[in-house]
VOPAGU-2260 file (C-alpha; in pm, 1 decimal, decimal comma):
REM VOPAGU-2260
SITE   aa  ch    i         X         Y         Z
SITE  MET   A    0      -7,1      -9,0      -5,0
SITE  ALA   A    1     131,3     334,7    -106,8
SITE  GLU   A    2     199,0     595,3     172,8
SITE  PRO   A    3     -55,9     869,6     209,7
SITE  LEU   A    4     -23,6    1163,7     -44,2
SITE  THR   A    5     139,9    1472,5      82,7
SITE  ILE   A    6     147,9    1810,4     -88,6
SITE  ASP   A    7     359,1    2097,9      33,4
SITE  ALA   A    8     266,7    2431,6    -142,2
SITE  GLN   A    9     546,6    2683,8    -132,9
SITE  GLY   A   10     546,3    3046,1    -240,0
SITE  THR   A   11     808,4    3165,2    -509,3
SITE  PRO   A   12     971,0    3492,8    -575,8
SITE  ASN   A   13     688,8    3536,8    -837,1
SITE  PRO   A   14     367,3    3618,4    -640,7
SITE  ASN   A   15     165,7    3478,6    -924,3
SITE  ALA   A   16     338,7    3125,3    -896,7
SITE  THR   A   17     327,1    2846,4    -643,1
SITE  LYS   A   18     521,5    2533,5    -624,0
SITE  PHE   A   19     330,6    2215,2    -519,1
SITE  THR   A   20     587,1    1954,3    -397,7
SITE  LEU   A   21     441,1    1589,9    -365,6
SITE  ASN   A   22     573,7    1277,5    -239,0
SITE  ARG   A   23     500,4    1114,0    -573,7
SITE  VAL   A   24     669,9    1138,7    -915,6
SITE  VAL   A   25     441,2    1362,8   -1134,7
SITE  ALA   A   26     657,2    1378,0   -1440,9
SITE  SER   A   27     994,9    1237,0   -1549,2
SITE  GLN   A   28    1074,8    1506,6   -1793,0
SITE  GLY   A   29     987,7    1871,1   -1740,0
SITE  ALA   A   30     712,7    2007,1   -1950,0
SITE  THR   A   31     514,6    2330,2   -1958,2
SITE  TYR   A   32     142,9    2352,2   -2038,4
SITE  ARG   A   33     -75,4    2651,6   -2103,9
SITE  PRO   A   34    -462,3    2693,2   -2161,2
SITE  PRO   A   35    -643,9    2597,2   -2356,6
SITE  ALA   A   36    -586,7    2236,9   -2232,0
SITE  ASP   A   37    -345,3    2070,9   -2459,1
SITE  ALA   A   38    -482,7    1732,0   -2588,3
SITE  ALA   A   39    -148,2    1575,4   -2534,3
SITE  ALA   A   40    -128,1    1686,4   -2174,1
SITE  PRO   A   41    -208,5    1427,3   -1901,8
SITE  ALA   A   42    -571,8    1457,1   -1766,0
SITE  TRP   A   43    -472,8    1584,3   -1424,3
SITE  VAL   A   44    -288,7    1870,0   -1596,9
SITE  GLN   A   45    -586,5    1933,4   -1817,9
SITE  ALA   A   46    -781,6    1951,7   -1497,7
SITE  LEU   A   47    -557,8    2232,6   -1364,0
SITE  LEU   A   48    -557,0    2418,3   -1689,9
SITE  VAL   A   49    -933,7    2462,8   -1680,8
SITE  LEU   A   50    -938,8    2624,7   -1331,0
SITE  PRO   A   51   -1022,9    2993,1   -1330,1
SITE  GLY   A   52    -718,8    3203,6   -1315,8
SITE  VAL   A   53    -459,3    2931,7   -1407,2
SITE  THR   A   54    -212,8    3055,6   -1687,9
SITE  GLN   A   55      36,4    2786,4   -1682,3
SITE  VAL   A   56     149,3    2455,3   -1527,6
SITE  PHE   A   57     503,5    2313,5   -1520,1
SITE  THR   A   58     581,8    1974,7   -1423,4
SITE  LEU   A   59     901,8    1788,0   -1312,9
SITE  ASN   A   60    1009,9    1507,3   -1098,3
SITE  ASN   A   61     786,3    1542,8    -776,2
SITE  PHE   A   62     662,5    1896,6    -818,4
SITE  VAL   A   63     408,3    2115,1   -1003,7
SITE  SER   A   64     455,5    2480,4   -1053,6
SITE  VAL   A   65     152,4    2660,5   -1122,7
SITE  ASN   A   66     105,1    3033,7   -1239,1
SITE  LYS   A   67    -194,5    3241,6   -1210,2
SITE  THR   A   68    -341,1    3561,9   -1325,2
SITE  PRO   A   69    -273,3    3867,0   -1099,3
SITE  GLU   A   70    -621,3    3909,1   -1025,5
SITE  ALA   A   71    -668,4    3534,3    -924,4
SITE  ASP   A   72    -642,9    3475,1    -540,6
SITE  TRP   A   73    -435,5    3193,6    -412,4
SITE  SER   A   74    -688,2    3130,9    -114,9
SITE  VAL   A   75    -942,3    3027,2    -392,3
SITE  VAL   A   76    -714,5    2881,4    -658,1
SITE  GLY   A   77    -466,1    2684,7    -418,6
SITE  PRO   A   78    -732,9    2452,4    -277,1
SITE  GLN   A   79    -875,9    2387,9    -614,3
SITE  ILE   A   80    -525,1    2286,1    -745,9
SITE  GLU   A   81    -464,9    2065,1    -426,9
SITE  GLN   A   82    -797,1    1879,0    -474,1
SITE  ALA   A   83    -713,7    1817,8    -837,9
SITE  LEU   A   84    -366,7    1683,0    -743,3
SITE  ARG   A   85    -524,2    1450,0    -475,4
SITE  GLN   A   86    -781,9    1315,4    -700,7
SITE  ALA   A   87    -497,8    1239,0    -958,5
SITE  PHE   A   88    -229,0    1107,9    -724,8
SITE  ALA   A   89    -382,7     976,6    -385,2
């Protein structure tokens, strides 16, 4: 049985970007995705790209970096991102 999923959200020098570190590998190679959802993107990335305010998703190893519009509020977008990540990796 896999250990419980942990997600650690960390701010970055860019106030419109947050790094979400998981105790799971999310991508073996780095990739950047932008809306509209790229058909080649994994379903969980597409779920992030359709969230209001999300402008970019970068994946590599065990982390996901998400950029948002300046108008979007992390207190709203952040929990939605974590919920999507839990659905994908828990």
